C-alpha positions in Angstrom: 11.8 10.9 -176.0 11.7 14.6 -175.2 13.6 15.7 -172.1 11.4 17.2 -169.3 11.3 21.0 -169.4 10.9 21.7 -165.7 12.3 20.4 -162.4 15.5 19.1 -164.1 17.5 19.8 -161.0 14.8 18.9 -158.4 15.4 15.7 -156.5 12.2 15.7 -154.4 9.2 17.8 -153.5 7.5 17.1 -150.1 4.3 18.8 -149.0 4.3 20.6 -145.6 1.5 20.7 -143.1 -0.6 23.9 -143.6 -0.2 26.9 -141.3 -3.7 26.2 -140.0 -2.7 22.6 -139.1 0.4 23.6 -137.2 -1.3 26.5 -135.4 -4.2 24.2 -134.4 -1.7 21.7 -133.0 0.3 24.5 -131.2 -2.2 27.2 -130.5 -1.3 30.6 -129.1 -2.4 31.0 -125.5 -4.4 34.0 -124.2 -1.4 35.0 -122.1 1.1 34.9 -125.0 -1.4 36.8 -127.3 -1.8 39.5 -124.7 2.0 39.9 -124.4 2.4 40.2 -128.2 -0.3 42.8 -128.5 1.0 44.8 -125.6 4.6 44.7 -126.8 3.8 45.6 -130.4 1.8 48.6 -129.2 4.6 49.6 -126.9 7.1 49.5 -129.7 4.7 51.6 -131.9 4.5 54.2 -129.1 8.3 54.4 -129.1 8.6 54.5 -132.8 6.0 57.3 -133.3 7.1 59.4 -130.4 4.3 58.8 -127.9 7.0 57.2 -125.6 10.2 59.3 -125.7 11.7 58.1 -122.5 12.5 54.5 -123.3 14.7 52.7 -125.8 13.8 49.4 -127.5 16.5 46.8 -127.0 16.5 43.6 -129.2 18.9 41.2 -127.4 19.6 37.5 -127.6 21.4 34.8 -129.5 22.5 35.5 -133.1 20.5 32.3 -133.9 18.8 29.6 -131.8 20.0 26.0 -132.4 19.3 24.6 -128.9 15.8 25.0 -127.4 17.0 24.4 -123.8 19.7 27.0 -124.1 17.1 29.4 -125.5 14.7 28.8 -122.6 17.5 29.3 -120.1 18.4 32.6 -121.7 14.8 33.7 -121.6 14.6 32.7 -117.9 17.6 34.9 -117.1 16.4 37.8 -119.3 12.9 38.0 -117.8 13.8 39.5 -114.3 16.3 42.0 -116.0 13.6 43.1 -118.4 11.1 43.6 -115.6 13.5 45.5 -113.5 14.5 47.9 -116.3 11.1 48.2 -118.0 10.7 51.9 -117.2 13.8 52.7 -119.2 14.3 49.8 -121.6 11.7 47.8 -123.5 13.6 44.5 -123.9 12.7 42.0 -126.6 14.5 38.7 -127.1 16.1 37.7 -130.4 14.6 34.4 -131.5 16.2 34.0 -134.9 15.4 30.7 -136.7 16.4 31.6 -140.3 19.9 32.7 -141.2 20.8 34.2 -144.5 24.2 33.0 -145.8 26.6 34.8 -148.0 27.4 31.6 -149.7 26.6 28.3 -147.8 26.3 27.2 -144.3 23.7 26.2 -141.7 20.5 28.1 -142.6 18.9 28.0 -139.2 16.7 25.9 -137.0 13.7 25.9 -139.4 15.7 24.7 -142.3 17.8 22.1 -140.4 16.5 21.5 -136.9 18.5 18.4 -136.3 21.8 20.0 -137.4 22.5 17.0 -139.5 21.8 18.1 -143.1 18.4 16.3 -143.2 16.6 19.7 -143.6 13.4 18.4 -141.9 11.6 21.7 -142.4 8.2 20.5 -141.2 9.8 19.6 -137.8 11.7 22.9 -137.9 8.5 24.9 -138.2 6.9 23.1 -135.4 10.0 23.4 -133.2 10.3 27.1 -133.9 6.6 27.7 -133.0 7.0 25.6 -129.8 10.0 27.7 -128.8 8.2 31.0 -129.5 5.2 29.8 -127.5 7.3 28.8 -124.5 9.3 32.0 -124.4 6.2 34.2 -124.8 4.6 32.1 -122.0 7.5 33.1 -119.8 6.5 36.7 -120.3 9.4 37.5 -122.7 8.4 39.0 -126.1 10.1 37.8 -129.2 11.9 39.3 -132.2 12.9 37.6 -135.4 14.3 38.1 -138.9 11.7 37.4 -141.6 13.7 35.6 -144.3 11.5 33.0 -146.1 8.2 34.7 -147.2 6.3 31.5 -146.4 7.4 31.2 -142.7 5.4 34.1 -141.3 2.2 32.3 -142.0 3.3 29.7 -139.4 4.9 31.7 -136.7 4.4 35.5 -137.1 1.5 35.7 -134.6 4.2 35.2 -132.0 6.5 37.9 -133.1 6.5 41.4 -131.5 9.1 42.9 -133.8 10.8 41.8 -137.0 13.8 42.7 -139.1 14.4 42.5 -142.8 18.1 41.7 -143.1 20.9 43.5 -145.0 20.9 40.9 -147.8 17.1 41.1 -148.4 16.2 44.7 -147.7 16.5 45.4 -151.5 14.3 42.4 -152.4 10.9 43.1 -153.7 9.3 40.0 -152.2 10.5 41.0 -148.7 9.3 44.6 -149.1 5.9 43.2 -150.2 5.9 40.8 -147.3 6.8 43.6 -144.8 3.8 45.6 -146.1 1.5 42.9 -144.7 3.2 42.0 -141.5 1.3 42.8 -138.3 4.2 44.1 -136.2 6.8 46.9 -136.5 9.5 46.2 -139.0 13.2 47.3 -139.1 15.0 47.4 -142.4 18.8 47.1 -142.2 21.1 49.0 -144.5 22.8 46.9 -147.2 25.9 44.9 -146.5 27.9 47.6 -148.3 26.5 50.2 -145.9 24.0 51.8 -148.3 21.3 53.7 -146.4 19.1 54.6 -149.4 18.3 50.9 -149.9 16.7 50.8 -146.4 14.9 54.0 -147.0 13.5 52.8 -150.3 12.3 49.6 -148.5 10.5 51.8 -145.9 8.7 53.7 -148.6 7.8 50.5 -150.5 6.5 48.7 -147.4 4.2 51.6 -146.5 2.3 51.0 -149.7 -0.4 48.4 -150.6 0.8 45.4 -152.6 -0.5 42.3 -154.4 1.8 39.3 -154.5 1.9 35.5 -154.5 1.9 33.7 -151.2 0.1 31.0 -149.3 -3.1 31.2 -147.2 -3.8 29.5 -143.8 -4.5 26.2 -145.6 -1.3 26.3 -147.5 -2.9 27.1 -150.9 -1.0 29.3 -153.3 -2.9 32.6 -153.1 -2.9 36.3 -154.2 -2.0 38.3 -151.0 -3.4 41.8 -150.9 -1.9 44.1 -148.3 -2.8 47.6 -147.0 0.8 48.7 -146.2 2.6 48.8 -142.9 2.9 52.2 -141.2 5.3 51.0 -138.5 8.7 50.9 -140.2 12.2 52.1 -139.3 15.8 51.8 -140.4 18.5 49.7 -138.7 22.1 51.0 -139.0 24.5 47.9 -138.9 27.5 49.3 -140.7 28.7 47.9 -144.0 31.6 47.4 -146.3 34.0 47.2 -143.3 32.9 50.6 -142.0 30.8 51.7 -139.0 27.8 53.9 -139.2 26.7 54.4 -135.6 28.5 57.7 -135.0 26.8 61.1 -134.7 27.4 62.1 -138.3 26.0 58.8 -139.7 22.9 59.0 -137.5 22.3 62.6 -138.6 22.6 61.6 -142.2 20.1 58.8 -141.7 17.7 61.3 -140.1 18.0 63.5 -143.2 17.5 60.6 -145.6 14.3 59.3 -144.0 12.9 62.6 -142.8 10.1 62.5 -145.4 8.5 59.5 -143.8 7.4 61.5 -140.8 8.3 58.9 -138.2 9.4 60.5 -134.9 12.0 57.9 -133.8 13.0 55.9 -137.0 16.6 54.8 -136.2 17.8 51.7 -134.5 21.5 50.8 -134.1 22.8 47.3 -134.5 25.8 47.1 -132.2 27.1 44.0 -134.0 28.2 43.2 -137.6 30.3 46.0 -139.2 29.5 48.4 -136.4 31.5 46.3 -134.0 34.1 45.4 -136.7 32.7 41.9 -136.3 34.2 41.7 -132.8 31.5 40.8 -130.3 33.5 42.3 -127.5 33.1 45.8 -129.0 29.3 45.8 -128.9 29.4 47.5 -125.5 31.5 50.3 -127.0 28.9 50.9 -129.7 26.0 50.7 -127.2 27.5 53.3 -124.9 28.0 55.7 -127.8 24.4 55.2 -128.9 23.2 56.0 -125.3 25.5 59.0 -125.2 23.8 60.4 -128.3 20.3 59.6 -127.0 20.7 61.2 -123.6 22.3 64.3 -125.3 19.1 64.8 -127.3 19.2 62.6 -130.3 15.6 61.6 -130.1 15.5 60.0 -133.5 17.2 56.9 -131.9 14.6 54.4 -130.9 16.8 51.5 -129.8 19.6 49.1 -130.4 20.4 45.5 -131.1 22.8 43.2 -129.2 23.9 39.7 -130.1 24.2 37.8 -126.8 24.1 34.2 -125.6 24.6 32.3 -122.4 28.4 32.0 -123.0 30.6 34.3 -125.1 32.1 33.8 -128.5 31.1 31.2 -131.1 31.9 27.6 -132.0 32.2 25.8 -135.3 29.3 23.4 -136.1 30.3 20.2 -137.8 28.0 17.3 -138.3 28.5 14.7 -135.6 30.6 16.9 -133.3 29.2 17.7 -129.8 28.5 21.4 -129.1 29.3 23.4 -126.0 26.1 24.6 -124.2 24.9 28.2 -124.8 27.6 29.1 -127.4 26.6 30.5 -130.8 27.2 28.5 -133.9 26.7 31.6 -136.1 28.0 35.0 -135.2 30.0 35.5 -132.0 28.0 36.8 -129.1 28.4 38.5 -125.7 28.1 36.2 -122.7 25.3 36.5 -120.3 27.3 38.1 -117.5 28.5 41.0 -119.7 25.1 41.3 -121.2 23.3 41.7 -117.9 25.9 44.3 -116.7 25.6 46.2 -120.0 21.8 46.4 -119.9 21.9 47.7 -116.3 24.6 50.2 -117.3 22.6 51.4 -120.4 19.4 51.8 -118.2 21.4 53.9 -115.7 22.8 56.1 -118.5 19.3 57.0 -119.7 18.4 58.5 -116.3 21.8 60.1 -115.7 22.0 63.6 -117.0 25.1 64.4 -119.2 27.8 66.4 -117.6 
């Protein structure tokens, strides 16, 4: 008997509910839809220079693994965002997919029960539920788009999205970004290469045709018109930082041809903080110094923050501390709140 020619290493294939089914079960509310539209437009105004007074701040957990902790974080963030809205446009990190260098927990969508069962159907429903509840609280949401299928289920609830350092060079992710309905930030590569992110910006501006799924979950040809709202995210790389003046100036030069007024965001974590969460404040203050001294190309910054500082190791069957990251180490809430207030004050304080 001839051996099978395909699926030799596949154990099982399970169908998922369609995006239409999950969206019908968990529909977006008018209030949440209005917040998403308003926030996307506000980010566009910052990006294209109609709003030159404010900075966009993407802040929140490295990844969400506990819905209740995420809701508590959003509850704390809301009054701060409201109080500082004239100087900072604050959007909460709601990351449900985590790229791994080798192996590890891939995020709430992939493994929502944290037990290796990888109940992706439940993960998609849980991610959508969390996004709905946070948007209902009046807090807009940001994410990393990792799996090209996931946006069909949850992207209507995103106000901003990143393409990560490991996927910025990926053609499917550039194609996906060309069709996304919100502004997209492309991170430089893990080695620190900026040209990769610039190439991604160029590619995502163009129309594309590619394979994907439609609202009914059917494999389809996706035709896009291109995304005009793109920018670069400097996150350091190869063990080196790239948030200093000379690196920001170089990024300006590289992407000047795109004609975007404020195309640079700084990720204060990862290699820019030497992977020490406590150094994020140092990076953020330097970014604000450059901005208030006239570096108008800077549109914003990213902070990894949780209810409690640091990180903890996740092991199956071991109880977890509340509000502590199980991926990258984060700032705690107290330091985050103080830092956001300090950054807002720096914007309105004239340099000496």
